[in-house]
C-alpha positions in Angstrom: 170.9 -109.8 290.1 167.6 -108.9 288.3 164.8 -111.5 288.0 164.7 -113.3 284.7 161.5 -114.8 283.4 161.2 -116.9 280.3 157.8 -116.7 278.5 156.7 -118.6 275.5 153.8 -118.6 273.1 152.9 -120.7 270.1 152.7 -118.8 266.9 150.7 -120.5 264.1 152.0 -120.3 260.6 149.2 -117.9 259.6 149.9 -115.5 262.5 152.4 -112.8 263.0 151.1 -111.4 266.3 151.2 -112.7 269.8 149.9 -111.2 273.1 151.9 -111.8 276.3 150.5 -111.0 279.7 153.3 -110.2 282.2 152.3 -110.2 285.9 155.7 -109.0 287.1 157.1 -105.5 286.8 159.7 -105.3 284.1 162.1 -102.7 282.5 163.7 -104.8 279.7 162.3 -107.4 277.3 164.7 -109.4 275.1 163.5 -111.8 272.4 165.9 -114.6 271.5 165.4 -116.2 268.1 167.8 -119.0 267.6 171.1 -117.5 269.0 170.3 -113.9 268.3 169.1 -111.4 270.9 166.7 -108.4 270.2 165.9 -105.6 272.7 162.2 -105.3 272.0 161.1 -103.2 275.1 163.0 -100.7 277.2 161.0 -99.0 279.9 163.0 -96.5 281.9 160.1 -96.1 284.3 157.8 -99.1 284.9 154.2 -98.4 284.0 151.6 -100.6 285.7 148.9 -102.1 283.6 150.4 -100.7 280.4 149.6 -102.1 276.9 152.9 -102.0 275.0 153.0 -102.9 271.4 156.3 -103.7 269.7 157.8 -105.7 266.9 161.0 -107.5 266.3 163.1 -105.7 263.8 166.7 -105.8 262.6 167.3 -102.4 264.1 166.7 -104.0 267.6 169.3 -106.7 267.1 171.9 -106.9 269.9 175.0 -108.0 267.9 177.7 -110.3 269.3 181.0 -108.4 270.0 182.7 -110.4 267.2 180.7 -108.2 264.8 181.9 -105.0 266.5 185.6 -105.4 267.5 188.8 -106.4 265.8 190.6 -109.6 266.7 193.2 -107.9 268.9 190.5 -106.5 271.3 188.6 -109.8 271.2 191.7 -111.7 272.3 192.0 -109.6 275.5 190.9 -111.1 278.8 187.4 -110.1 279.8 188.5 -107.5 282.4 190.7 -105.7 279.9 188.3 -106.1 277.0 185.3 -104.6 278.9 187.1 -101.3 279.1 186.5 -101.0 275.3 182.8 -101.7 275.5 181.9 -98.0 275.2 183.4 -97.8 271.7 180.6 -99.5 269.7 178.0 -97.1 271.3 180.1 -94.1 270.4 180.8 -95.3 266.8 177.2 -96.2 265.9 174.4 -93.9 266.9 171.8 -96.5 265.8 173.2 -99.3 268.1 170.9 -100.0 271.0 172.6 -103.0 272.5 175.3 -105.7 272.1 176.6 -108.7 274.1 179.8 -110.7 274.6 178.0 -114.1 274.8 179.8 -115.0 278.0 179.2 -112.4 280.7 177.6 -109.1 279.7 174.6 -107.7 277.8 175.2 -104.0 277.2 172.8 -101.2 276.4 173.9 -98.0 274.7 172.7 -94.9 276.7 171.5 -91.7 275.3 174.9 -90.2 275.9 176.4 -93.1 273.9 178.0 -94.9 276.9 177.7 -98.7 277.4 175.7 -99.7 280.4 176.5 -103.4 280.9 175.0 -106.0 283.2 175.5 -109.6 283.9 173.5 -111.9 281.7 173.2 -115.7 281.8 174.0 -116.8 278.3 174.4 -120.5 279.3 170.9 -120.8 280.8 169.9 -124.5 280.8 166.6 -125.1 279.2 166.1 -128.4 280.9 163.1 -127.7 283.2 165.2 -127.9 286.4 166.8 -131.2 285.4 163.4 -132.9 284.5 163.6 -132.5 280.8 161.2 -135.0 279.2 161.7 -133.6 275.7 162.7 -136.1 273.1 165.2 -135.8 270.3 167.5 -133.3 272.2 164.6 -130.8 272.6 164.9 -127.8 274.8 162.4 -127.7 277.7 160.8 -124.3 278.7 158.6 -123.6 281.7 156.4 -120.6 282.4 157.7 -120.2 285.9 161.2 -121.1 287.3 160.0 -122.7 290.6 156.2 -123.5 290.2 155.5 -124.1 286.6 152.0 -124.7 285.2 153.0 -125.1 281.6 155.9 -126.9 279.9 156.8 -126.9 276.2 159.5 -128.6 274.1 161.2 -126.9 271.3 162.8 -129.4 268.9 164.0 -129.4 265.3 161.2 -129.6 262.8 162.4 -132.9 261.3 161.7 -134.5 264.7 158.7 -132.4 265.5 156.2 -133.0 262.7 154.8 -135.6 260.4 153.4 -134.1 257.3 153.3 -130.6 259.0 151.1 -131.9 261.8 152.8 -131.4 265.2 153.3 -134.5 267.3 152.3 -134.4 271.0 155.0 -135.6 273.3 153.6 -136.9 276.6 151.4 -133.9 277.2 154.2 -131.5 276.3 153.5 -129.2 273.4 155.8 -129.4 270.4 156.8 -126.3 268.5 158.8 -126.0 265.3 161.9 -123.9 265.2 161.3 -122.3 261.8 162.5 -118.8 260.9 159.8 -116.8 259.3 160.6 -113.9 257.0 157.5 -112.0 258.2 157.7 -109.6 261.1 156.5 -110.7 264.5 154.5 -108.2 266.5 154.5 -108.7 270.2 152.1 -107.1 272.5 153.0 -107.0 276.2 150.4 -106.5 278.9 150.6 -106.8 282.7 
């Protein structure tokens, strides 16, 4: 199974750009905003020390299969349903990816086939069971086994007092607010 790393950055209200330094080789970068996934970087061949500039756009959205299939196919067991996963790629030449929200994330190849791989949709953001976040916040760490940073993501109503973030026991607090502006992400290793 491929290595999965979670990275986080604070984005101030007056910013729409963030720079992320990635020390590990990577081929795919997904952004998750609320419960939606976006394929923002696809590197067929890994390039060391590359500066990659990308942005999160609607065209990069990886839709949930409920948006792509009729109810009859959705009701099939996973092993039968997955046989139909090539159809959305063949129907929509602008589709880059989609997911079933339980087992697979799928990429549409240049030949319009679905290339699916296992993806953990139920990843627990609880900092290896040591979640100190208050008010049902999700806990994120910069490394799965040896973290140096921890951050809590909680609802804004709990997070701020007059738009001033509240510090929670040395854990940073970020607001989960959807911005209409585009977010430009620069990746560097």
